[in-house]
PAPATI-17742 format. One record per residue (C-alpha): residue in one letter; y, z, x; residue number from 1. Coordinates in Angstrom, 1 decimal, padded with zeros to 4 digits. Example, Ala and Ser with C-alpha at 12.3 -4.5 7.8 and 13.67 -1.06 7.14 Angstrom:
@residuo A, v -004.5, w 007.8, u 012.3, num 1
@residuo S, v -001.1, w 007.1, u 013.7, num 2
end
This chain:
@residuo X, v 082.5, w 095.6, u 074.2, num 1
@residuo X, v 079.4, w 097.6, u 075.1, num 2
@residuo X, v 079.0, w 099.9, u 077.8, num 3
@residuo X, v 077.1, w 097.6, u 080.2, num 4
@residuo X, v 078.5, w 094.2, u 079.5, num 5
@residuo X, v 082.0, w 092.9, u 080.2, num 6
@residuo X, v 084.2, w 091.2, u 077.7, num 7
@residuo X, v 083.1, w 087.7, u 077.0, num 8
@residuo X, v 082.0, w 085.2, u 074.1, num 9
@residuo X, v 079.1, w 086.8, u 072.1, num 10
@residuo X, v 076.7, w 083.5, u 073.0, num 11
@residuo X, v 078.0, w 083.2, u 076.5, num 12
@residuo X, v 075.9, w 084.4, u 079.7, num 13
@residuo X, v 077.6, w 087.1, u 081.2, num 14
@residuo X, v 077.6, w 089.6, u 084.3, num 15
@residuo X, v 076.8, w 093.0, u 083.7, num 16
@residuo X, v 079.3, w 095.6, u 085.2, num 17
@residuo X, v 076.8, w 097.0, u 087.6, num 18
@residuo X, v 076.1, w 093.2, u 088.9, num 19
@residuo X, v 080.0, w 092.6, u 089.0, num 20
@residuo X, v 080.4, w 095.6, u 091.2, num 21
@residuo X, v 077.3, w 095.2, u 093.4, num 22
@residuo X, v 078.0, w 091.5, u 094.1, num 23
@residuo X, v 081.8, w 092.0, u 095.3, num 24
@residuo X, v 080.7, w 095.1, u 097.1, num 25
@residuo X, v 077.8, w 094.0, u 099.2, num 26
@residuo X, v 079.7, w 090.6, u 100.1, num 27
@residuo X, v 082.5, w 092.2, u 101.7, num 28
@residuo X, v 080.6, w 095.0, u 103.1, num 29
@residuo X, v 078.5, w 092.2, u 104.8, num 30
@residuo X, v 081.5, w 090.1, u 105.7, num 31
@residuo X, v 083.3, w 092.8, u 107.2, num 32
@residuo X, v 080.5, w 094.4, u 109.0, num 33
@residuo X, v 080.0, w 091.1, u 110.8, num 34
@residuo X, v 083.7, w 091.1, u 111.6, num 35
@residuo X, v 083.7, w 094.3, u 112.7, num 36
@residuo X, v 080.8, w 094.1, u 115.0, num 37
@residuo X, v 082.5, w 091.6, u 116.8, num 38
@residuo X, v 085.7, w 093.5, u 117.2, num 39
@residuo X, v 083.6, w 097.1, u 118.5, num 40
@residuo X, v 082.0, w 094.2, u 121.0, num 41
@residuo X, v 085.4, w 092.9, u 121.8, num 42
@residuo X, v 086.3, w 096.2, u 123.4, num 43
@residuo X, v 082.9, w 097.8, u 124.6, num 44
@residuo X, v 080.9, w 094.6, u 126.0, num 45
@residuo X, v 082.6, w 091.4, u 125.7, num 46
@residuo X, v 085.4, w 091.9, u 128.5, num 47
@residuo X, v 082.1, w 092.4, u 131.0, num 48
@residuo X, v 079.8, w 089.6, u 129.6, num 49
@residuo X, v 081.9, w 087.0, u 128.7, num 50
@residuo X, v 085.0, w 087.6, u 130.5, num 51
@residuo X, v 084.5, w 089.0, u 133.9, num 52
@residuo X, v 087.6, w 089.7, u 136.0, num 53
@residuo X, v 088.7, w 091.8, u 138.5, num 54
@residuo X, v 091.6, w 093.1, u 136.5, num 55
@residuo X, v 090.0, w 095.1, u 133.4, num 56
@residuo X, v 093.3, w 094.7, u 131.6, num 57
@residuo X, v 093.3, w 091.0, u 131.9, num 58
@residuo X, v 089.6, w 090.8, u 130.9, num 59
@residuo X, v 090.2, w 093.0, u 128.1, num 60
@residuo X, v 093.3, w 090.9, u 126.7, num 61
@residuo X, v 091.1, w 087.7, u 127.0, num 62
@residuo X, v 088.7, w 089.4, u 125.0, num 63
@residuo X, v 091.3, w 090.2, u 122.4, num 64
@residuo X, v 092.6, w 086.8, u 122.4, num 65
@residuo X, v 089.3, w 085.3, u 121.2, num 66
@residuo X, v 089.3, w 088.4, u 118.7, num 67
@residuo X, v 092.3, w 086.7, u 117.3, num 68
@residuo X, v 090.8, w 083.3, u 116.9, num 69
@residuo X, v 089.4, w 084.4, u 113.8, num 70
@residuo X, v 092.9, w 085.1, u 112.4, num 71
@residuo X, v 094.0, w 081.7, u 113.0, num 72
@residuo X, v 091.0, w 080.5, u 111.3, num 73
@residuo X, v 091.4, w 082.6, u 108.2, num 74
@residuo X, v 094.3, w 080.7, u 106.6, num 75
@residuo X, v 092.2, w 077.5, u 107.2, num 76
@residuo X, v 089.3, w 079.1, u 105.5, num 77
@residuo X, v 091.3, w 080.6, u 102.5, num 78
@residuo X, v 092.8, w 076.6, u 102.1, num 79
@residuo X, v 089.1, w 075.2, u 102.3, num 80
@residuo X, v 087.5, w 077.9, u 100.4, num 81
@residuo X, v 090.3, w 078.3, u 097.9, num 82
@residuo X, v 090.2, w 074.5, u 097.3, num 83
@residuo X, v 086.8, w 074.8, u 095.9, num 84
@residuo X, v 087.1, w 078.0, u 094.3, num 85
@residuo X, v 089.8, w 077.1, u 092.0, num 86
@residuo X, v 088.0, w 073.7, u 091.5, num 87
@residuo X, v 084.2, w 074.3, u 091.2, num 88
@residuo X, v 084.2, w 078.1, u 090.6, num 89
@residuo X, v 084.3, w 081.5, u 092.1, num 90
@residuo X, v 080.4, w 081.8, u 092.2, num 91
@residuo X, v 079.4, w 079.0, u 094.6, num 92
@residuo X, v 082.4, w 079.4, u 096.8, num 93
@residuo X, v 081.4, w 082.9, u 097.5, num 94
@residuo X, v 077.9, w 082.2, u 098.3, num 95
@residuo X, v 079.2, w 079.1, u 100.8, num 96
@residuo X, v 081.7, w 081.5, u 102.6, num 97
@residuo X, v 078.9, w 084.2, u 103.1, num 98
@residuo X, v 076.6, w 081.8, u 104.5, num 99
@residuo X, v 079.3, w 080.6, u 107.0, num 100
@residuo X, v 080.2, w 084.2, u 108.2, num 101
@residuo X, v 076.5, w 085.1, u 108.6, num 102
@residuo X, v 075.0, w 082.2, u 110.2, num 103
@residuo X, v 078.1, w 082.5, u 113.0, num 104
@residuo X, v 077.7, w 086.0, u 113.3, num 105
@residuo X, v 073.8, w 085.4, u 114.2, num 106
@residuo X, v 074.3, w 082.6, u 116.6, num 107
@residuo X, v 076.9, w 084.8, u 118.6, num 108
@residuo X, v 073.8, w 087.2, u 118.9, num 109
@residuo X, v 071.9, w 084.5, u 120.4, num 110
@residuo X, v 074.3, w 083.1, u 122.9, num 111
@residuo X, v 073.9, w 083.4, u 126.6, num 112
@residuo X, v 076.5, w 085.3, u 128.2, num 113
@residuo X, v 079.1, w 084.0, u 130.9, num 114
@residuo X, v 077.3, w 086.0, u 133.4, num 115
@residuo X, v 074.4, w 083.5, u 133.1, num 116
@residuo X, v 074.3, w 080.9, u 135.8, num 117
@residuo X, v 075.8, w 077.5, u 134.2, num 118
@residuo X, v 077.2, w 079.3, u 131.1, num 119
@residuo X, v 080.2, w 080.8, u 132.7, num 120
@residuo X, v 082.6, w 078.2, u 130.9, num 121
@residuo X, v 080.1, w 077.0, u 127.9, num 122
@residuo X, v 079.4, w 080.4, u 126.8, num 123
@residuo X, v 083.0, w 081.8, u 126.1, num 124
@residuo X, v 083.8, w 078.2, u 124.6, num 125
@residuo X, v 080.8, w 078.7, u 122.2, num 126
@residuo X, v 082.2, w 082.5, u 121.6, num 127
@residuo X, v 085.3, w 080.8, u 120.5, num 128
@residuo X, v 083.7, w 078.2, u 118.1, num 129
@residuo X, v 081.3, w 080.9, u 116.5, num 130
@residuo X, v 084.2, w 083.2, u 116.3, num 131
@residuo X, v 086.4, w 080.5, u 114.5, num 132
@residuo X, v 083.5, w 080.2, u 111.8, num 133
@residuo X, v 083.5, w 084.0, u 111.3, num 134
@residuo X, v 087.0, w 083.6, u 110.4, num 135
@residuo X, v 086.6, w 080.6, u 108.4, num 136
@residuo X, v 084.0, w 082.5, u 106.4, num 137
@residuo X, v 085.9, w 085.5, u 105.7, num 138
@residuo X, v 088.8, w 083.4, u 104.9, num 139
@residuo X, v 087.3, w 082.6, u 101.6, num 140
@residuo X, v 085.3, w 085.7, u 101.1, num 141
@residuo X, v 087.8, w 088.2, u 100.4, num 142
@residuo X, v 089.9, w 086.5, u 097.5, num 143
@residuo X, v 086.5, w 085.1, u 095.9, num 144
@residuo X, v 085.3, w 088.8, u 095.8, num 145
@residuo X, v 088.3, w 090.4, u 094.4, num 146
@residuo X, v 088.7, w 087.7, u 091.7, num 147
@residuo X, v 085.1, w 088.1, u 090.8, num 148
@residuo X, v 085.8, w 092.1, u 090.4, num 149
@residuo X, v 089.2, w 091.6, u 088.5, num 150
@residuo X, v 088.6, w 088.6, u 086.2, num 151
@residuo X, v 085.4, w 090.6, u 085.0, num 152
@residuo X, v 087.3, w 094.0, u 084.4, num 153
@residuo X, v 088.0, w 095.4, u 081.1, num 154
@residuo X, v 091.4, w 095.6, u 080.0, num 155
@residuo X, v 093.4, w 098.3, u 081.6, num 156
@residuo X, v 090.7, w 098.8, u 084.6, num 157
@residuo X, v 091.7, w 095.8, u 086.9, num 158
@residuo X, v 092.8, w 097.8, u 089.9, num 159
@residuo X, v 090.0, w 100.3, u 089.6, num 160
@residuo X, v 087.6, w 097.0, u 089.8, num 161
@residuo X, v 089.7, w 095.5, u 092.6, num 162
@residuo X, v 088.7, w 098.5, u 094.6, num 163
@residuo X, v 085.1, w 097.8, u 094.9, num 164
@residuo X, v 085.6, w 094.8, u 096.9, num 165
@residuo X, v 088.1, w 096.7, u 098.9, num 166
@residuo X, v 085.4, w 099.5, u 099.6, num 167
@residuo X, v 083.1, w 097.0, u 101.8, num 168
@residuo X, v 086.2, w 097.2, u 104.6, num 169
@residuo X, v 085.3, w 101.0, u 105.3, num 170
@residuo X, v 081.4, w 100.4, u 104.7, num 171
@residuo X, v 081.2, w 097.5, u 107.0, num 172
@residuo X, v 083.2, w 099.3, u 109.7, num 173
@residuo X, v 081.0, w 102.3, u 109.2, num 174
@residuo X, v 077.8, w 100.4, u 109.5, num 175
@residuo X, v 078.7, w 098.4, u 112.5, num 176
@residuo X, v 080.0, w 101.4, u 114.3, num 177
@residuo X, v 076.8, w 103.5, u 113.4, num 178
@residuo X, v 074.5, w 100.6, u 114.7, num 179
@residuo X, v 076.5, w 100.4, u 117.9, num 180
@residuo X, v 076.3, w 104.2, u 118.1, num 181
@residuo X, v 072.5, w 104.3, u 117.9, num 182
@residuo X, v 072.3, w 101.6, u 120.1, num 183
@residuo X, v 074.3, w 102.9, u 122.9, num 184
@residuo X, v 072.8, w 106.3, u 122.7, num 185
@residuo X, v 068.9, w 105.2, u 122.7, num 186
@residuo X, v 069.6, w 102.5, u 125.6, num 187
@residuo X, v 071.0, w 102.7, u 129.0, num 188
@residuo X, v 074.0, w 100.8, u 130.0, num 189
@residuo X, v 071.7, w 098.4, u 131.7, num 190
@residuo X, v 069.6, w 097.5, u 128.6, num 191
@residuo X, v 072.5, w 097.8, u 126.3, num 192
@residuo X, v 074.4, w 095.2, u 128.2, num 193
@residuo X, v 071.5, w 093.1, u 128.7, num 194
@residuo X, v 070.5, w 092.7, u 125.0, num 195
@residuo X, v 071.2, w 095.7, u 122.9, num 196
@residuo X, v 074.8, w 094.6, u 122.1, num 197
@residuo X, v 072.9, w 091.5, u 120.4, num 198
@residuo X, v 071.0, w 093.3, u 117.6, num 199
@residuo X, v 073.9, w 094.1, u 115.7, num 200
@residuo X, v 074.9, w 090.4, u 115.3, num 201
@residuo X, v 071.1, w 089.5, u 114.8, num 202
@residuo X, v 070.5, w 092.0, u 112.0, num 203
@residuo X, v 073.4, w 090.4, u 109.9, num 204
@residuo X, v 070.7, w 088.0, u 108.9, num 205
@residuo X, v 068.6, w 090.4, u 106.7, num 206
@residuo X, v 072.1, w 091.5, u 105.3, num 207
@residuo X, v 073.3, w 088.1, u 104.2, num 208
@residuo X, v 069.8, w 087.5, u 102.5, num 209
@residuo X, v 070.5, w 090.4, u 100.4, num 210
@residuo X, v 074.0, w 089.2, u 099.7, num 211
@residuo X, v 072.6, w 085.9, u 098.8, num 212
@residuo X, v 070.2, w 087.2, u 096.4, num 213
@residuo X, v 072.5, w 089.3, u 094.5, num 214
@residuo X, v 075.3, w 086.5, u 094.4, num 215
@residuo X, v 072.8, w 084.1, u 093.1, num 216
@residuo X, v 072.2, w 085.9, u 089.9, num 217
@residuo X, v 075.9, w 085.9, u 088.8, num 218
@residuo X, v 077.5, w 083.7, u 086.1, num 219
@residuo X, v 081.3, w 082.2, u 086.5, num 220
@residuo X, v 084.1, w 084.7, u 085.6, num 221
@residuo X, v 085.5, w 084.6, u 082.1, num 222
@residuo X, v 089.0, w 083.8, u 083.5, num 223
@residuo X, v 087.9, w 080.7, u 085.3, num 224
@residuo X, v 085.7, w 079.5, u 082.5, num 225
@residuo X, v 088.7, w 079.6, u 080.2, num 226
@residuo X, v 090.5, w 077.5, u 082.9, num 227
@residuo X, v 087.6, w 074.9, u 082.6, num 228
@residuo X, v 087.4, w 074.9, u 079.0, num 229
@residuo X, v 091.1, w 074.2, u 078.4, num 230
@residuo X, v 091.1, w 071.2, u 081.1, num 231
@residuo X, v 094.0, w 073.1, u 083.2, num 232
@residuo X, v 091.7, w 073.0, u 086.5, num 233
@residuo X, v 094.4, w 072.1, u 089.3, num 234
@residuo X, v 093.2, w 068.8, u 091.0, num 235
@residuo X, v 094.9, w 070.0, u 094.1, num 236
@residuo X, v 095.2, w 073.8, u 094.1, num 237
@residuo X, v 097.1, w 073.8, u 097.6, num 238
@residuo X, v 099.6, w 071.3, u 096.6, num 239
@residuo X, v 100.2, w 073.2, u 093.1, num 240
@residuo X, v 100.2, w 076.5, u 094.4, num 241
@residuo X, v 103.1, w 075.8, u 096.7, num 242
@residuo X, v 105.0, w 074.1, u 093.9, num 243
@residuo X, v 104.5, w 076.8, u 091.3, num 244
@residuo X, v 103.9, w 079.7, u 093.2, num 245
@residuo X, v 105.9, w 079.5, u 096.4, num 246
@residuo X, v 107.7, w 083.0, u 096.2, num 247
@residuo X, v 104.6, w 084.7, u 095.3, num 248
@residuo X, v 102.9, w 083.4, u 098.4, num 249
@residuo X, v 105.6, w 084.8, u 100.6, num 250
@residuo X, v 106.0, w 088.1, u 099.1, num 251
@residuo X, v 102.0, w 088.4, u 099.2, num 252
@residuo X, v 102.2, w 087.7, u 102.7, num 253
@residuo X, v 104.4, w 090.5, u 103.6, num 254
@residuo X, v 103.2, w 093.0, u 101.1, num 255
@residuo X, v 099.9, w 092.8, u 103.2, num 256
@residuo X, v 101.7, w 092.9, u 106.6, num 257
@residuo X, v 101.7, w 096.9, u 107.2, num 258
@residuo X, v 097.9, w 097.1, u 105.9, num 259
@residuo X, v 096.7, w 094.6, u 108.7, num 260
@residuo X, v 098.9, w 096.1, u 111.3, num 261
@residuo X, v 097.5, w 099.7, u 110.4, num 262
@residuo X, v 094.1, w 099.1, u 110.2, num 263
@residuo X, v 093.8, w 097.1, u 113.6, num 264
@residuo X, v 095.8, w 099.8, u 115.3, num 265
@residuo X, v 093.7, w 102.3, u 113.8, num 266
@residuo X, v 090.3, w 100.7, u 114.9, num 267
@residuo X, v 090.7, w 098.1, u 117.8, num 268
@residuo X, v 093.6, w 099.8, u 119.7, num 269
@residuo X, v 092.7, w 103.5, u 119.3, num 270
@residuo X, v 088.9, w 102.8, u 120.6, num 271
@residuo X, v 090.6, w 101.2, u 123.6, num 272
@residuo X, v 093.3, w 103.9, u 124.1, num 273
@residuo X, v 091.0, w 106.8, u 123.4, num 274
@residuo X, v 088.2, w 105.9, u 125.8, num 275
@residuo X, v 090.2, w 104.3, u 128.5, num 276
@residuo X, v 090.2, w 106.9, u 131.6, num 277
@residuo X, v 093.1, w 109.3, u 132.2, num 278
@residuo X, v 093.1, w 108.0, u 135.8, num 279
@residuo X, v 093.3, w 104.2, u 135.1, num 280
@residuo X, v 096.0, w 102.1, u 136.0, num 281
@residuo X, v 097.3, w 102.4, u 132.6, num 282
@residuo X, v 096.3, w 105.7, u 131.4, num 283
@residuo X, v 094.3, w 106.4, u 128.3, num 284
@residuo X, v 092.7, w 109.8, u 126.5, num 285
@residuo X, v 089.4, w 109.7, u 128.4, num 286
@residuo X, v 086.9, w 110.1, u 125.7, num 287
@residuo X, v 083.4, w 109.2, u 125.8, num 288
@residuo X, v 082.9, w 105.9, u 124.1, num 289
@residuo X, v 079.9, w 107.3, u 121.6, num 290
@residuo X, v 082.2, w 110.3, u 121.2, num 291
@residuo X, v 085.4, w 108.4, u 119.9, num 292
@residuo X, v 083.0, w 106.0, u 117.8, num 293
@residuo X, v 081.9, w 109.2, u 115.9, num 294
@residuo X, v 085.6, w 110.2, u 115.5, num 295
@residuo X, v 086.5, w 106.7, u 114.0, num 296
@residuo X, v 083.5, w 106.8, u 111.7, num 297
@residuo X, v 084.4, w 110.3, u 110.5, num 298
@residuo X, v 088.0, w 108.9, u 109.8, num 299
@residuo X, v 086.6, w 106.0, u 108.4, num 300
@residuo X, v 084.9, w 108.2, u 105.6, num 301
@residuo X, v 088.6, w 109.0, u 104.4, num 302
@residuo X, v 089.3, w 105.2, u 104.3, num 303
@residuo X, v 086.6, w 104.7, u 102.1, num 304
@residuo X, v 087.6, w 107.9, u 099.8, num 305
@residuo X, v 091.0, w 106.9, u 099.4, num 306
@residuo X, v 090.4, w 103.3, u 099.1, num 307
@residuo X, v 088.5, w 104.0, u 095.5, num 308
@residuo X, v 091.2, w 106.9, u 094.8, num 309
@residuo X, v 093.9, w 104.2, u 095.0, num 310
@residuo X, v 092.4, w 102.5, u 091.8, num 311
@residuo X, v 093.4, w 105.0, u 089.2, num 312
@residuo X, v 096.6, w 105.8, u 091.1, num 313
@residuo X, v 097.7, w 102.2, u 090.8, num 314
@residuo X, v 096.6, w 101.9, u 087.2, num 315
@residuo X, v 098.7, w 104.9, u 086.3, num 316
@residuo X, v 101.8, w 104.4, u 088.4, num 317
@residuo X, v 101.7, w 100.5, u 088.8, num 318
@residuo X, v 100.6, w 098.8, u 091.8, num 319
@residuo X, v 104.1, w 098.4, u 093.2, num 320
@residuo X, v 105.1, w 102.0, u 092.8, num 321
@residuo X, v 101.9, w 103.3, u 094.3, num 322
@residuo X, v 102.1, w 100.7, u 097.5, num 323
@residuo X, v 105.9, w 101.7, u 097.9, num 324
@residuo X, v 105.1, w 105.4, u 098.8, num 325
@residuo X, v 102.2, w 104.4, u 100.5, num 326
@residuo X, v 104.2, w 102.2, u 102.9, num 327
@residuo X, v 107.1, w 104.9, u 103.3, num 328
@residuo X, v 104.2, w 107.2, u 104.6, num 329
@residuo X, v 103.1, w 104.5, u 107.0, num 330
@residuo X, v 106.6, w 104.0, u 108.2, num 331
@residuo X, v 106.6, w 107.6, u 109.0, num 332
@residuo X, v 103.1, w 107.9, u 110.4, num 333
@residuo X, v 104.1, w 105.5, u 113.2, num 334
@residuo X, v 106.8, w 108.0, u 114.2, num 335
@residuo X, v 104.2, w 110.6, u 115.1, num 336
@residuo X, v 102.0, w 108.5, u 117.3, num 337
@residuo X, v 103.3, w 110.6, u 120.3, num 338
@residuo X, v 102.5, w 114.0, u 119.4, num 339
@residuo X, v 099.5, w 113.6, u 117.4, num 340
@residuo X, v 097.9, w 111.6, u 120.6, num 341
@residuo X, v 098.9, w 114.5, u 122.8, num 342
@residuo X, v 097.4, w 117.1, u 120.4, num 343
@residuo X, v 094.1, w 117.0, u 122.0, num 344
@residuo X, v 091.0, w 116.7, u 119.9, num 345
@residuo X, v 092.6, w 118.1, u 116.8, num 346
@residuo X, v 095.8, w 115.8, u 117.0, num 347
@residuo X, v 093.7, w 112.7, u 117.6, num 348
@residuo X, v 091.2, w 113.6, u 114.9, num 349
@residuo X, v 094.3, w 114.4, u 112.6, num 350
@residuo X, v 095.9, w 110.9, u 113.5, num 351
@residuo X, v 092.6, w 109.3, u 112.4, num 352
@residuo X, v 092.3, w 110.8, u 109.2, num 353
@residuo X, v 095.9, w 110.6, u 108.3, num 354
@residuo X, v 095.8, w 107.0, u 109.7, num 355
@residuo X, v 092.7, w 106.0, u 107.5, num 356
@residuo X, v 093.7, w 107.9, u 104.6, num 357
@residuo X, v 096.9, w 105.9, u 104.4, num 358
@residuo X, v 094.9, w 102.8, u 104.9, num 359
@residuo X, v 092.7, w 103.3, u 101.8, num 360
@residuo X, v 095.7, w 103.9, u 099.6, num 361
@residuo X, v 097.4, w 100.7, u 100.9, num 362
@residuo X, v 094.2, w 098.7, u 101.0, num 363
@residuo X, v 092.6, w 099.8, u 097.7, num 364
@residuo X, v 095.4, w 098.3, u 095.2, num 365
@residuo X, v 095.6, w 095.1, u 097.1, num 366
@residuo X, v 092.4, w 093.6, u 095.2, num 367
@residuo X, v 094.4, w 093.7, u 092.1, num 368
@residuo X, v 098.0, w 093.3, u 093.3, num 369
@residuo X, v 097.6, w 090.0, u 095.2, num 370
@residuo X, v 095.5, w 088.0, u 092.4, num 371
@residuo X, v 098.1, w 089.1, u 089.9, num 372
@residuo X, v 100.9, w 087.6, u 091.8, num 373
@residuo X, v 099.2, w 084.2, u 090.9, num 374
@residuo X, v 098.2, w 082.2, u 087.9, num 375
@residuo X, v 094.5, w 081.9, u 087.3, num 376
@residuo X, v 094.1, w 077.9, u 088.1, num 377
@residuo X, v 095.5, w 078.6, u 091.4, num 378
@residuo X, v 094.6, w 082.2, u 091.9, num 379
@residuo X, v 091.8, w 081.8, u 094.7, num 380
@residuo X, v 093.9, w 079.7, u 096.7, num 381
@residuo X, v 097.2, w 081.7, u 096.4, num 382
@residuo X, v 095.6, w 085.1, u 097.0, num 383
@residuo X, v 093.7, w 083.9, u 099.6, num 384
@residuo X, v 096.6, w 082.0, u 101.6, num 385
@residuo X, v 098.8, w 085.2, u 101.3, num 386
@residuo X, v 096.0, w 087.5, u 102.3, num 387
@residuo X, v 094.9, w 085.3, u 105.3, num 388
@residuo X, v 098.4, w 084.4, u 106.7, num 389
@residuo X, v 099.2, w 088.0, u 106.4, num 390
@residuo X, v 096.0, w 088.1, u 108.9, num 391
@residuo X, v 097.9, w 086.3, u 111.6, num 392
@residuo X, v 101.3, w 088.0, u 111.4, num 393
@residuo X, v 099.6, w 091.5, u 111.1, num 394
@residuo X, v 096.0, w 091.8, u 112.8, num 395
@residuo X, v 095.8, w 088.9, u 115.0, num 396
@residuo X, v 098.5, w 089.9, u 117.2, num 397
@residuo X, v 098.2, w 093.5, u 116.5, num 398
@residuo X, v 095.5, w 094.5, u 119.3, num 399
@residuo X, v 097.5, w 092.1, u 121.9, num 400
@residuo X, v 100.7, w 093.5, u 121.3, num 401
@residuo X, v 099.7, w 097.0, u 121.1, num 402
@residuo X, v 098.0, w 096.7, u 124.6, num 403
@residuo X, v 101.1, w 095.0, u 126.1, num 404
@residuo X, v 103.3, w 097.9, u 124.6, num 405
@residuo X, v 100.8, w 100.4, u 125.8, num 406
@residuo X, v 101.0, w 098.6, u 129.2, num 407
@residuo X, v 104.9, w 098.5, u 129.7, num 408
@residuo X, v 105.2, w 102.1, u 128.3, num 409
@residuo X, v 102.9, w 103.2, u 131.3, num 410
@residuo X, v 099.9, w 104.5, u 129.0, num 411
@residuo X, v 102.3, w 105.9, u 126.3, num 412
@residuo X, v 101.7, w 105.1, u 122.5, num 413
@residuo X, v 105.0, w 105.6, u 121.6, num 414
@residuo X, v 106.0, w 101.8, u 121.4, num 415
@residuo X, v 102.7, w 100.9, u 119.3, num 416
@residuo X, v 103.8, w 103.6, u 117.0, num 417
@residuo X, v 107.3, w 102.2, u 116.4, num 418
@residuo X, v 106.0, w 098.6, u 116.1, num 419
@residuo X, v 103.8, w 100.0, u 113.2, num 420
@residuo X, v 106.9, w 101.3, u 111.5, num 421
@residuo X, v 108.9, w 098.2, u 112.0, num 422
@residuo X, v 106.2, w 096.2, u 110.2, num 423
@residuo X, v 106.0, w 099.0, u 107.5, num 424
@residuo X, v 109.5, w 098.5, u 107.0, num 425
@residuo X, v 109.3, w 094.8, u 106.3, num 426
@residuo X, v 106.4, w 095.3, u 104.0, num 427
@residuo X, v 108.6, w 097.9, u 102.0, num 428
@residuo X, v 111.3, w 095.2, u 101.7, num 429
@residuo X, v 108.7, w 092.8, u 100.1, num 430
@residuo X, v 107.6, w 095.6, u 097.7, num 431
@residuo X, v 111.2, w 096.5, u 096.6, num 432
@residuo X, v 111.9, w 092.8, u 095.4, num 433
@residuo X, v 108.7, w 092.0, u 094.0, num 434
@residuo X, v 107.7, w 092.9, u 090.2, num 435
@residuo X, v 104.9, w 095.0, u 088.8, num 436
@residuo X, v 102.0, w 092.8, u 087.4, num 437
@residuo X, v 100.2, w 095.4, u 085.9, num 438
@residuo X, v 100.3, w 093.8, u 082.4, num 439
@residuo X, v 100.3, w 090.4, u 083.4, num 440
@residuo X, v 097.9, w 088.1, u 080.9, num 441
@residuo X, v 095.1, w 087.5, u 083.5, num 442
@residuo X, v 093.0, w 085.1, u 081.9, num 443
@residuo X, v 095.8, w 082.8, u 080.0, num 444
@residuo X, v 098.6, w 082.8, u 082.8, num 445
@residuo X, v 098.3, w 079.2, u 084.3, num 446
@residuo X, v 100.7, w 077.3, u 086.2, num 447
end
């Protein structure tokens, strides 16, 4: 194999390594950017613009409820896009998922708010619809990007290649928050609420065009090409995966659980808790919004660094063992929420750095861990379902549960940390009973 071309037949079209890395990275970066733009807006502006209520806590919970709608849509997206990904190929399905997500995001940017006369009910309803479409797109995006990377990876480097689509999460988060940060510092509150919040949503159109250009230049992955050549394409991937791979579906779902809970606590909840006034009915830390966004971006840099670092670790020590030790760390981390949050700037910054570091170490190996659980002819469907069902159990309810626990504890984050530790213990149990799949025959393994 040459230094620039991945393993393939000598006369077959191939994806260069740089094209594989760029296409898997840019797509997930765009998708996660779109997703996090909403997550940030759900905290900063949507409670006021779409869910005006005399009780700010109720408005926030309503905004988070719509935030969770996308997670309900994601398993549906995983079934829809997984079917086509296992039937017609990874490339075309990835293009469709990117368009679904991008169009929905742009439409949110064009939507009248609930404060507009005559749109009090229609605007929140359309926001729910577009948020649902965002979830559909992301439901098909991650698995396809992970397969694009790992099914093109040289032998012994699947976990390393699998970290590149994972890197899209911190990149997308950083870009989304930097855009919001620039807008909120250059615009006063009146203009930001009037039109400034729309810019990040509308700007995604440019990013989608770039992503489409890169992905349309791809050729199909070697693993799926082998499935087609051997006549082993599953007619009904959903039925086949439940019949032959039900155990990996369950294990994969719970293996991802702690990762989702950790990330959405570290982003959505910490932003809410950090920027809520100290004299509010449910007290927070009272940080300025822009100041805390900068702190989050700094923390997310560690997310990106340790996502990349997790790849070589998972190759050397195995995906399972790397994740077991990281999950033990997440369990312990949840028990230190109170002293870290009470430690002033140093304590809060330490909490963000530690949390995002653990996030990188747990998220990085997932790009290879989940796909390796499944045979090649149902790999898109299986990995997508596990990944996105975990999003319901972990991420969809995490911000809502966190706010409820925070409220119940009269402003203390103690119960929120305990909640994270409990979810991590469930993930730890799933990892302990799972098997290491580092040496699985990735292309020839079919159900």
